[in-house]
ChimeraX commands (.cxc) that place a marker at each C-alpha (Angstrom):
marker #1 position 64.88,-46.22,51.86 radius 0.5
marker #1 position 68.12,-44.52,51.24 radius 0.5
marker #1 position 67.61,-44.57,47.45 radius 0.5
marker #1 position 64.17,-42.93,47.83 radius 0.5
marker #1 position 65.72,-40.17,49.93 radius 0.5
marker #1 position 68.53,-39.76,47.33 radius 0.5
marker #1 position 65.98,-39.63,44.53 radius 0.5
marker #1 position 64.00,-36.99,46.30 radius 0.5
marker #1 position 67.21,-34.98,47.11 radius 0.5
marker #1 position 68.37,-34.96,43.47 radius 0.5
marker #1 position 64.99,-34.29,42.03 radius 0.5
marker #1 position 64.38,-31.44,44.35 radius 0.5
marker #1 position 67.75,-29.94,43.53 radius 0.5
marker #1 position 67.05,-29.76,39.73 radius 0.5
marker #1 position 63.46,-28.76,40.43 radius 0.5
marker #1 position 64.62,-25.78,42.55 radius 0.5
marker #1 position 66.97,-24.71,39.80 radius 0.5
marker #1 position 64.19,-24.98,37.15 radius 0.5
marker #1 position 61.82,-23.12,39.45 radius 0.5
marker #1 position 64.29,-20.26,39.92 radius 0.5
marker #1 position 64.70,-19.99,36.25 radius 0.5
marker #1 position 60.97,-20.38,35.57 radius 0.5
marker #1 position 61.73,-23.31,33.32 radius 0.5
marker #1 position 59.73,-26.25,35.02 radius 0.5
marker #1 position 58.20,-27.51,31.82 radius 0.5
marker #1 position 61.34,-27.04,29.72 radius 0.5
marker #1 position 63.55,-28.85,32.24 radius 0.5
marker #1 position 61.02,-31.57,32.59 radius 0.5
marker #1 position 60.83,-32.07,28.79 radius 0.5
marker #1 position 64.68,-32.29,28.63 radius 0.5
marker #1 position 65.00,-34.74,31.56 radius 0.5
marker #1 position 62.30,-36.87,29.83 radius 0.5
marker #1 position 63.99,-36.69,26.44 radius 0.5
marker #1 position 67.36,-37.69,28.03 radius 0.5
marker #1 position 65.73,-40.55,29.83 radius 0.5
marker #1 position 63.88,-41.79,26.68 radius 0.5
marker #1 position 67.14,-41.43,24.72 radius 0.5
marker #1 position 69.14,-43.54,27.19 radius 0.5
marker #1 position 66.31,-46.11,27.69 radius 0.5
marker #1 position 66.04,-46.53,23.96 radius 0.5
marker #1 position 69.43,-48.26,23.88 radius 0.5
marker #1 position 69.14,-51.40,26.15 radius 0.5
marker #1 position 72.78,-51.46,27.32 radius 0.5
marker #1 position 73.01,-47.63,27.90 radius 0.5
marker #1 position 71.49,-47.62,31.46 radius 0.5
marker #1 position 73.77,-50.55,32.32 radius 0.5
marker #1 position 76.84,-48.61,30.99 radius 0.5
marker #1 position 76.00,-45.46,32.99 radius 0.5
marker #1 position 75.12,-47.32,36.15 radius 0.5
marker #1 position 78.22,-49.70,36.18 radius 0.5
marker #1 position 80.60,-48.46,38.88 radius 0.5
marker #1 position 83.48,-50.29,37.14 radius 0.5
marker #1 position 83.38,-48.11,34.00 radius 0.5
marker #1 position 85.56,-44.98,34.14 radius 0.5
marker #1 position 83.36,-41.85,34.67 radius 0.5
marker #1 position 85.39,-40.07,32.00 radius 0.5
marker #1 position 84.00,-42.54,29.45 radius 0.5
marker #1 position 80.49,-41.96,30.70 radius 0.5
marker #1 position 80.87,-38.18,30.43 radius 0.5
marker #1 position 82.29,-38.46,26.98 radius 0.5
marker #1 position 79.21,-40.39,25.82 radius 0.5
marker #1 position 76.93,-37.93,27.51 radius 0.5
marker #1 position 78.63,-35.14,25.80 radius 0.5
marker #1 position 78.28,-36.78,22.30 radius 0.5
marker #1 position 74.67,-37.50,22.96 radius 0.5
marker #1 position 73.37,-34.52,24.94 radius 0.5
marker #1 position 75.60,-31.49,25.16 radius 0.5
marker #1 position 74.05,-29.79,22.17 radius 0.5
marker #1 position 70.52,-31.14,22.93 radius 0.5
marker #1 position 70.10,-30.06,26.50 radius 0.5
marker #1 position 70.29,-26.76,28.46 radius 0.5
marker #1 position 73.51,-26.23,30.40 radius 0.5
marker #1 position 71.97,-26.95,33.76 radius 0.5
marker #1 position 70.27,-30.23,32.75 radius 0.5
marker #1 position 73.47,-31.44,30.91 radius 0.5
marker #1 position 75.53,-30.64,34.06 radius 0.5
marker #1 position 72.94,-32.39,36.21 radius 0.5
marker #1 position 73.62,-35.56,34.25 radius 0.5
marker #1 position 77.34,-35.19,34.64 radius 0.5
marker #1 position 76.76,-34.63,38.38 radius 0.5
marker #1 position 74.94,-37.95,38.58 radius 0.5
marker #1 position 77.95,-39.71,36.99 radius 0.5
marker #1 position 80.36,-38.07,39.28 radius 0.5
marker #1 position 78.38,-39.06,42.40 radius 0.5
marker #1 position 77.75,-42.54,41.07 radius 0.5
marker #1 position 73.95,-41.96,41.11 radius 0.5
marker #1 position 73.05,-42.46,37.45 radius 0.5
marker #1 position 71.23,-45.65,38.35 radius 0.5
marker #1 position 68.65,-43.38,40.08 radius 0.5
marker #1 position 68.11,-41.18,37.02 radius 0.5
marker #1 position 64.72,-42.73,35.80 radius 0.5
marker #1 position 63.33,-42.41,39.35 radius 0.5
marker #1 position 64.64,-38.78,39.62 radius 0.5
marker #1 position 62.91,-37.85,36.41 radius 0.5
marker #1 position 59.63,-39.37,37.81 radius 0.5
marker #1 position 60.04,-37.48,41.03 radius 0.5
marker #1 position 60.87,-34.24,39.21 radius 0.5
marker #1 position 57.69,-34.63,37.24 radius 0.5
marker #1 position 55.69,-35.08,40.37 radius 0.5
marker #1 position 57.23,-32.04,42.00 radius 0.5
marker #1 position 56.70,-29.93,38.82 radius 0.5
marker #1 position 52.99,-31.07,38.48 radius 0.5
marker #1 position 52.36,-30.28,42.12 radius 0.5
marker #1 position 53.93,-26.81,41.79 radius 0.5
marker #1 position 51.80,-26.22,38.64 radius 0.5
marker #1 position 48.64,-27.56,40.10 radius 0.5
marker #1 position 48.34,-30.47,37.78 radius 0.5
marker #1 position 47.03,-33.88,38.74 radius 0.5
marker #1 position 47.90,-37.14,36.87 radius 0.5
marker #1 position 45.02,-39.42,36.25 radius 0.5
marker #1 position 45.70,-43.04,35.27 radius 0.5
marker #1 position 42.84,-43.93,32.91 radius 0.5
marker #1 position 42.28,-47.55,31.99 radius 0.5
marker #1 position 40.00,-48.58,29.25 radius 0.5
marker #1 position 39.37,-51.77,27.15 radius 0.5
marker #1 position 40.33,-50.08,23.82 radius 0.5
marker #1 position 42.37,-47.02,23.11 radius 0.5
marker #1 position 40.36,-43.87,24.01 radius 0.5
marker #1 position 39.65,-41.40,21.17 radius 0.5
marker #1 position 40.90,-37.80,21.45 radius 0.5
marker #1 position 37.25,-36.82,21.97 radius 0.5
marker #1 position 36.84,-39.44,24.85 radius 0.5
marker #1 position 40.13,-38.32,26.37 radius 0.5
marker #1 position 39.02,-34.65,26.32 radius 0.5
marker #1 position 35.65,-35.53,27.91 radius 0.5
marker #1 position 37.30,-37.59,30.64 radius 0.5
marker #1 position 39.83,-34.83,31.26 radius 0.5
marker #1 position 37.17,-32.12,31.41 radius 0.5
marker #1 position 35.03,-34.21,33.80 radius 0.5
marker #1 position 37.97,-34.86,36.11 radius 0.5
marker #1 position 38.95,-31.21,36.08 radius 0.5
marker #1 position 35.45,-30.19,37.05 radius 0.5
marker #1 position 35.42,-32.74,39.90 radius 0.5
marker #1 position 38.88,-31.90,41.24 radius 0.5
marker #1 position 39.04,-28.14,40.42 radius 0.5
marker #1 position 42.58,-28.67,39.01 radius 0.5
marker #1 position 44.21,-29.32,35.64 radius 0.5
marker #1 position 44.33,-32.94,34.92 radius 0.5
marker #1 position 46.72,-34.78,32.58 radius 0.5
marker #1 position 45.67,-38.31,31.52 radius 0.5
marker #1 position 48.10,-41.36,31.50 radius 0.5
marker #1 position 46.34,-43.94,29.35 radius 0.5
marker #1 position 46.29,-47.74,29.84 radius 0.5
marker #1 position 44.51,-50.55,28.22 radius 0.5
marker #1 position 43.04,-53.62,29.99 radius 0.5
marker #1 position 40.86,-56.18,28.06 radius 0.5
marker #1 position 39.57,-57.59,31.39 radius 0.5
marker #1 position 37.45,-54.51,32.09 radius 0.5
marker #1 position 34.96,-55.65,29.35 radius 0.5
marker #1 position 33.84,-52.09,29.03 radius 0.5
marker #1 position 33.77,-48.70,30.76 radius 0.5
marker #1 position 36.67,-46.95,32.41 radius 0.5
marker #1 position 38.70,-47.06,35.64 radius 0.5
marker #1 position 40.37,-43.84,36.80 radius 0.5
marker #1 position 42.99,-43.53,39.48 radius 0.5
marker #1 position 44.13,-40.13,40.78 radius 0.5
marker #1 position 46.61,-40.33,43.62 radius 0.5
marker #1 position 44.90,-42.85,46.21 radius 0.5
marker #1 position 41.46,-42.28,44.82 radius 0.5
marker #1 position 40.07,-44.94,42.44 radius 0.5
marker #1 position 36.86,-44.54,40.42 radius 0.5
marker #1 position 35.74,-47.82,38.84 radius 0.5
marker #1 position 33.16,-47.37,36.09 radius 0.5
marker #1 position 33.99,-50.53,34.36 radius 0.5
marker #1 position 31.59,-53.34,33.55 radius 0.5
marker #1 position 33.89,-55.88,35.23 radius 0.5
marker #1 position 33.87,-53.61,38.39 radius 0.5
marker #1 position 30.10,-53.39,38.38 radius 0.5
marker #1 position 29.77,-57.14,37.91 radius 0.5
marker #1 position 32.09,-57.67,40.87 radius 0.5
marker #1 position 29.98,-55.19,42.98 radius 0.5
marker #1 position 26.75,-57.11,42.03 radius 0.5
marker #1 position 28.45,-60.34,42.95 radius 0.5
marker #1 position 29.36,-59.18,46.41 radius 0.5
marker #1 position 25.88,-57.86,47.01 radius 0.5
marker #1 position 24.34,-61.12,45.95 radius 0.5
marker #1 position 26.69,-63.20,48.09 radius 0.5
marker #1 position 26.07,-60.91,51.10 radius 0.5
marker #1 position 22.34,-61.51,50.89 radius 0.5
marker #1 position 22.66,-65.28,51.08 radius 0.5
marker link #1:1,2 radius 0.2
marker link #1:2,3 radius 0.2
marker link #1:3,4 radius 0.2
marker link #1:4,5 radius 0.2
marker link #1:5,6 radius 0.2
marker link #1:6,7 radius 0.2
marker link #1:7,8 radius 0.2
marker link #1:8,9 radius 0.2
marker link #1:9,10 radius 0.2
marker link #1:10,11 radius 0.2
marker link #1:11,12 radius 0.2
marker link #1:12,13 radius 0.2
marker link #1:13,14 radius 0.2
marker link #1:14,15 radius 0.2
marker link #1:15,16 radius 0.2
marker link #1:16,17 radius 0.2
marker link #1:17,18 radius 0.2
marker link #1:18,19 radius 0.2
marker link #1:19,20 radius 0.2
marker link #1:20,21 radius 0.2
marker link #1:21,22 radius 0.2
marker link #1:22,23 radius 0.2
marker link #1:23,24 radius 0.2
marker link #1:24,25 radius 0.2
marker link #1:25,26 radius 0.2
marker link #1:26,27 radius 0.2
marker link #1:27,28 radius 0.2
marker link #1:28,29 radius 0.2
marker link #1:29,30 radius 0.2
marker link #1:30,31 radius 0.2
marker link #1:31,32 radius 0.2
marker link #1:32,33 radius 0.2
marker link #1:33,34 radius 0.2
marker link #1:34,35 radius 0.2
marker link #1:35,36 radius 0.2
marker link #1:36,37 radius 0.2
marker link #1:37,38 radius 0.2
marker link #1:38,39 radius 0.2
marker link #1:39,40 radius 0.2
marker link #1:40,41 radius 0.2
marker link #1:41,42 radius 0.2
marker link #1:42,43 radius 0.2
marker link #1:43,44 radius 0.2
marker link #1:44,45 radius 0.2
marker link #1:45,46 radius 0.2
marker link #1:46,47 radius 0.2
marker link #1:47,48 radius 0.2
marker link #1:48,49 radius 0.2
marker link #1:49,50 radius 0.2
marker link #1:50,51 radius 0.2
marker link #1:51,52 radius 0.2
marker link #1:52,53 radius 0.2
marker link #1:53,54 radius 0.2
marker link #1:54,55 radius 0.2
marker link #1:55,56 radius 0.2
marker link #1:56,57 radius 0.2
marker link #1:57,58 radius 0.2
marker link #1:58,59 radius 0.2
marker link #1:59,60 radius 0.2
marker link #1:60,61 radius 0.2
marker link #1:61,62 radius 0.2
marker link #1:62,63 radius 0.2
marker link #1:63,64 radius 0.2
marker link #1:64,65 radius 0.2
marker link #1:65,66 radius 0.2
marker link #1:66,67 radius 0.2
marker link #1:67,68 radius 0.2
marker link #1:68,69 radius 0.2
marker link #1:69,70 radius 0.2
marker link #1:70,71 radius 0.2
marker link #1:71,72 radius 0.2
marker link #1:72,73 radius 0.2
marker link #1:73,74 radius 0.2
marker link #1:74,75 radius 0.2
marker link #1:75,76 radius 0.2
marker link #1:76,77 radius 0.2
marker link #1:77,78 radius 0.2
marker link #1:78,79 radius 0.2
marker link #1:79,80 radius 0.2
marker link #1:80,81 radius 0.2
marker link #1:81,82 radius 0.2
marker link #1:82,83 radius 0.2
marker link #1:83,84 radius 0.2
marker link #1:84,85 radius 0.2
marker link #1:85,86 radius 0.2
marker link #1:86,87 radius 0.2
marker link #1:87,88 radius 0.2
marker link #1:88,89 radius 0.2
marker link #1:89,90 radius 0.2
marker link #1:90,91 radius 0.2
marker link #1:91,92 radius 0.2
marker link #1:92,93 radius 0.2
marker link #1:93,94 radius 0.2
marker link #1:94,95 radius 0.2
marker link #1:95,96 radius 0.2
marker link #1:96,97 radius 0.2
marker link #1:97,98 radius 0.2
marker link #1:98,99 radius 0.2
marker link #1:99,100 radius 0.2
marker link #1:100,101 radius 0.2
marker link #1:101,102 radius 0.2
marker link #1:102,103 radius 0.2
marker link #1:103,104 radius 0.2
marker link #1:104,105 radius 0.2
marker link #1:105,106 radius 0.2
marker link #1:106,107 radius 0.2
marker link #1:107,108 radius 0.2
marker link #1:108,109 radius 0.2
marker link #1:109,110 radius 0.2
marker link #1:110,111 radius 0.2
marker link #1:111,112 radius 0.2
marker link #1:112,113 radius 0.2
marker link #1:113,114 radius 0.2
marker link #1:114,115 radius 0.2
marker link #1:115,116 radius 0.2
marker link #1:116,117 radius 0.2
marker link #1:117,118 radius 0.2
marker link #1:118,119 radius 0.2
marker link #1:119,120 radius 0.2
marker link #1:120,121 radius 0.2
marker link #1:121,122 radius 0.2
marker link #1:122,123 radius 0.2
marker link #1:123,124 radius 0.2
marker link #1:124,125 radius 0.2
marker link #1:125,126 radius 0.2
marker link #1:126,127 radius 0.2
marker link #1:127,128 radius 0.2
marker link #1:128,129 radius 0.2
marker link #1:129,130 radius 0.2
marker link #1:130,131 radius 0.2
marker link #1:131,132 radius 0.2
marker link #1:132,133 radius 0.2
marker link #1:133,134 radius 0.2
marker link #1:134,135 radius 0.2
marker link #1:135,136 radius 0.2
marker link #1:136,137 radius 0.2
marker link #1:137,138 radius 0.2
marker link #1:138,139 radius 0.2
marker link #1:139,140 radius 0.2
marker link #1:140,141 radius 0.2
marker link #1:141,142 radius 0.2
marker link #1:142,143 radius 0.2
marker link #1:143,144 radius 0.2
marker link #1:144,145 radius 0.2
marker link #1:145,146 radius 0.2
marker link #1:146,147 radius 0.2
marker link #1:147,148 radius 0.2
marker link #1:148,149 radius 0.2
marker link #1:149,150 radius 0.2
marker link #1:150,151 radius 0.2
marker link #1:151,152 radius 0.2
marker link #1:152,153 radius 0.2
marker link #1:153,154 radius 0.2
marker link #1:154,155 radius 0.2
marker link #1:155,156 radius 0.2
marker link #1:156,157 radius 0.2
marker link #1:157,158 radius 0.2
marker link #1:158,159 radius 0.2
marker link #1:159,160 radius 0.2
marker link #1:160,161 radius 0.2
marker link #1:161,162 radius 0.2
marker link #1:162,163 radius 0.2
marker link #1:163,164 radius 0.2
marker link #1:164,165 radius 0.2
marker link #1:165,166 radius 0.2
marker link #1:166,167 radius 0.2
marker link #1:167,168 radius 0.2
marker link #1:168,169 radius 0.2
marker link #1:169,170 radius 0.2
marker link #1:170,171 radius 0.2
marker link #1:171,172 radius 0.2
marker link #1:172,173 radius 0.2
marker link #1:173,174 radius 0.2
marker link #1:174,175 radius 0.2
marker link #1:175,176 radius 0.2
marker link #1:176,177 radius 0.2
marker link #1:177,178 radius 0.2
marker link #1:178,179 radius 0.2
marker link #1:179,180 radius 0.2
view
């Protein structure tokens, strides 16, 4: 519970700075790039999250990796996380920032699951249909699941639209068993 509150507090702080500077997308891209850079090295997150490692060493590594790559505020935000011993929360903070940014920009994230990778044309068709239904801009987060057999499952927030063959078979099975 406490970690979730801290994640929201830090994400809201960097979000408000980005909003003031009208750089929601830019800061989001920088936070995502920093996260991907750190997560690309398996031991990096352990290093930054370890309370026994001197914060000075952590800051030196951040400086070498990111000082020239990130805007001043995002770079200093990472240093703040080191100072406050909150770097372990960084991936969750990035996720929460993205949620805040998307909400402020009127963007919904749709988790789209298909059997095989969706083509660009299929992705556009799905996004267009969801934008028409919701009245908002929709970004797709794509997943694959061979057990669907065919079709697509879409999840937006707490809404789930199951257009998969497996889902239809399950619905038919329930109806048949209910009629016995």
